[in-house]
N, C-alpha and C positions, 0 to 999 in steps of 0.2 A: 860292279853290280853286287846285290845282296842275296844271301840265302835266308829265307824266312821259314820259321817253324811255328805253326799255330796249333795250339793245344786247347782242348775244351771238353767238359763232360756233358754239355748240352748241345745237341747236334744243331739245333736251330741257331743258337748264338754263334757256334763255330762257323756254320755255313754263311751267316751274315757277315762275319768278320772277313772270311776269305773272299766273299763277293766284293766287299768294299775295297780290300787290298788290291785284288786283281784289277778292279775298275781303275784304281789310282795308278797302278803300274802301267796299264795299257794306255791310259789317258786318251788322247785324241787319235791314237794310232788305229790301224786296221786290225780288229780283233781276230779275224780269220787268218791273218798272216802272222800275228805276234804270239797268239796263245796256243799252247799244246797241253792237253789235259789227260791225266791218267786217273782212272777210278775203277772200283771193283776189286775182285780177288784174283784176276788173271795176270795182271802186268807184273813185271819183275823190276828190281832196283836197277839192273843193267839197262833196261829200256829207258828209265827216267834219266839216267846219267848220259846215255847216248843223245837223248833229246837236248839235255842241258849243254852238251858239248857241241851242238850243231850251230853253225854261224847263222845269223839272221839273213832273210832274203827280202829285199825291197823295204826293209825297215831298219831302224838303228839298233834294235834290241829284240829279244824274245823273252816271253814269260812261260815258264814250264811249271805246271800245277800237278802235284801228285797227292791224291787224297788217300787217307788211311794207311800211312806208312808205318804206323805203330804195330802192324801185324808182322813185320819182318824180324827175324831172329838175328842174333848178333853175327853169326857167320854169313848172313846175307847182305850185311851192310858194308862189306869191303869196298865195292865200287863207289859207294857214296863217300866213304872216307877218303878214297883216292881223289875223287873230284873236288871235295872241299879243300884239299891241300893246294889245289891250283884251279880255282873256278874260272870259267870263261867270263871275261868282263862284260860281254854283251848279253848275258843271260840273267834274268831274275828267277831264281828257283824257289817255289813255294811248296812247302811240305805240311800236311795236316795230320793231326793225331787226335782220334776220338778217345776220350778218357784220359788216363794218366800217361805221362811221358816216361816210358821205361828207361832204365839206366843205360843199356847199350846205345840206344838212339840218342839219349841225352848227352852221353860222352862224345859221340861222333859229332853231333851238332855243336856242342860247346867247343870242342877241339878245332872245329873248322870255322869258328867265328860267326856262327849263325845267329840271327836275331830270333829269340824264342819269346813268343807272346802267348800268355794264358788268357783265353777268352771266357773262362768260367766266371760266374757271378760270385762275389764274396759270400762266405758262409756265415759269418758273424752278423747278427741283426743290425748293429750300428753301421758296419761296413756296407751291408746290403742296402740300407736306406740311402747312404751317401752314393752308392753306385746307381741306384734308381734315379736319384736327383741329377747325376752327371749325364746318364742316358737321356733324361728328359730335356736337359739343356741342348744336347746335340740334336734332338729331334724338334727343337724349337718350342718346347713346352716348359712353362714355369710352374713348378710345384712348391707349395709351402712345405716346411719341414714335416708338419703333421700329415700332409697329403702324401709325401714321399714315403713316410713311415706306413701309412695305410696301404699304399700300393705294394710295398715290399712284403708286409705281413700277409696280405691277401694272396699274393702270387705264390708264396711259399717256394716249392721246388720248381713250379711251372714258369720259370723265368723266360722261357721262349715266347710267352704271350706278351711280353712287355712291349716289343716293337709295334705290334698291332694296336695295343691299347694307346700308346703314345701317338701313333699316326691318327687314330680316331679323335683323341683329345685335341691335337693340333688343328684338325679339320673343324672341330666343333667350336673351340674357344679362341682360336687364333694364337698369336705369339706374345701378346702383351700382358694378358691377364695372369695373376698369380692364383693358381687353383687351390681350393680348399678340399678337405676330405669329402665333404658332402657333394662337391661337384665331380669328383673323380669316381666316387663309389659306384654309380650306375654303370660305368664303363669297364669296371674291373671283373665283374662276374663272380662266379663261385670261387671260394677260396681253394687254392691249390694244395697239393700235398706238402708236408713239412719234413725237414730232416729229422732223423731219430733223436738226435741230441737235444732238439728243442723240447721234445716231450720229457726226456729224462731230466733235463735241467729244471723244468717246471715242477716235476715230482720232487727232485732234490731240494728245491727251494720252498716246498710246502705250499705251492700256488695251485690249490686244488681246482679252482674255476678255470684257470689258464690250461692246466693239464688236461681237463675234460674237453675243453674246446679243441685243443690240439689233437686229442685222441679222435674226436669226431671228424676232423679233416683227414687224419691218416687212414681211417678205416671206413670212410663214407663210400658212396657209390663209385666204383672204379678204383678204390683205394686198396690198401693192404688188407689181407685176410687177418682175422683176429689171432690166429696162431703165428702169423708173421710178427705182429705187434708183441705177442707173448715172447717170441724169441729175442726181440730187441730188449725187452725189460729183463728177461732172464739173464742175458749176457751182461747187462749193466750191473745187476745186483750180484751175479756170480763173481764179477771182478771185485766188488766190495768184500764178498765173503772170503775171498782168497787172502785178504788183509787181516781177517779175524784171527787173532792169536799169533800173528807174524811179528808183532813188536816192531813194525816199521816206523821209524821216527823221522826219516827224511825222505825227500823225493827220490833220491838214488836208491834207497833201500826199498821203497814202494815199487819202483820200476823193476828191481831185481826179483821181487816176489811175484809181480804180475807178468814177468817175462817180456817187458817192453823197454824201449829206450827212455832214459830220463827225459822229462819234458812236461809240458802242460797236462797231458792225459794222466800221468802218474801223480802229479801234484793235485790235480782235481779229485782223483779217486781217494787219495789219502785224506784230503780235507773233508769229503763227504762221509767217509767212514768214521772220522772223528766226530762229525756232527750227529751221525745216527747212533754210533756205538754198536758193539757186537750184538747186544740183545735185539735191537731193532733190525739189524741186518738179517739175523736168523728169522725174525718175524716176517721180514719181506720174503725170504725164500719160502717160508711156509705158506704165505698168501699166494705166491706164484704157483706153487705146487697144487693148492686147492683150486685155483682158477683154471689151471690146465686140465684137471680132472673134469671140472664143470663144462669146459668147452668140448670135451670129448664124450659128453652124455651123462655125467654124474648128477645133473640137475635138469629141471625143465625150463630153467631161465633162458631167455634169448641171449645169443652171444654178445650182443652190444651191451646188455645189462650187466653181464658177467664182467666185461672189460671195464665198464664205467665204475662198478663197485670196486674192482681191483685197483684201478688208478686212484680213486678217491682214498682208499685205505693206505696205499703206498705213500701218497703225498702227505697224509696226516702223520706218518711216522716221524718226519723231520720236526714237526711241532712238539 
């Protein structure tokens, strides 16, 4: 039998994946006899391991599900490490982690041959669109490429809504029709929140209209406070400011200046710094400082106006 570790930063997607897996593992068996579940903050790793080591009764196998195992520290994972070294062949052990898979648990799971599944939606727009299309096919819905892109863009970070949207589309249009953006638009609802890098990418690319649209989604009703958005923008341009005068010529040198590992973030920061130049980076910091004072009462302008003016000015620096 297998040890499954399911990881995800969206609770609804994670729970859906766990539910599907447990349903498949139980199959036609008696769920009340086969499944033992641990949830909440009270159970210990030892209890999960004891359940996994219990022989099945009146069934050919058992399924043990433990939710939220990411909360356990390294020194608490000893019993699990011992079990994974010699798992019971009649037990399917399912472990879930909300958020990021921390290294101690990752090491234990990988060392024990566990199957690790990331249930999170992709972050890159093109990958997110492809993921939406794949989820639609599984739900019996056919989306055109443009419709999949529309759904992905409108959902933003609210990917947990996708299952309900696809269920409604399947019930409305059936399984044969290829749906267009106009046909899916009424079912998607209001645009969800967007990841911070979408906003900073639009600003870096000089895409003022796109940046303002993303700002509206981030700071709309129920969204981020303007000071939270300010923090995102300040962190982004402060990183570029650290490269000013550092004479970083390569990705590795930029990473050393920024105090991060070499890779895409360092390369991206270096490329944007070169596009802007030191003068415009300094101008961005000045704009941020002025807007911060305005948000704290230095002007009578509404907060949303202050932020819109700031984002528009920042996006024009690239041009």
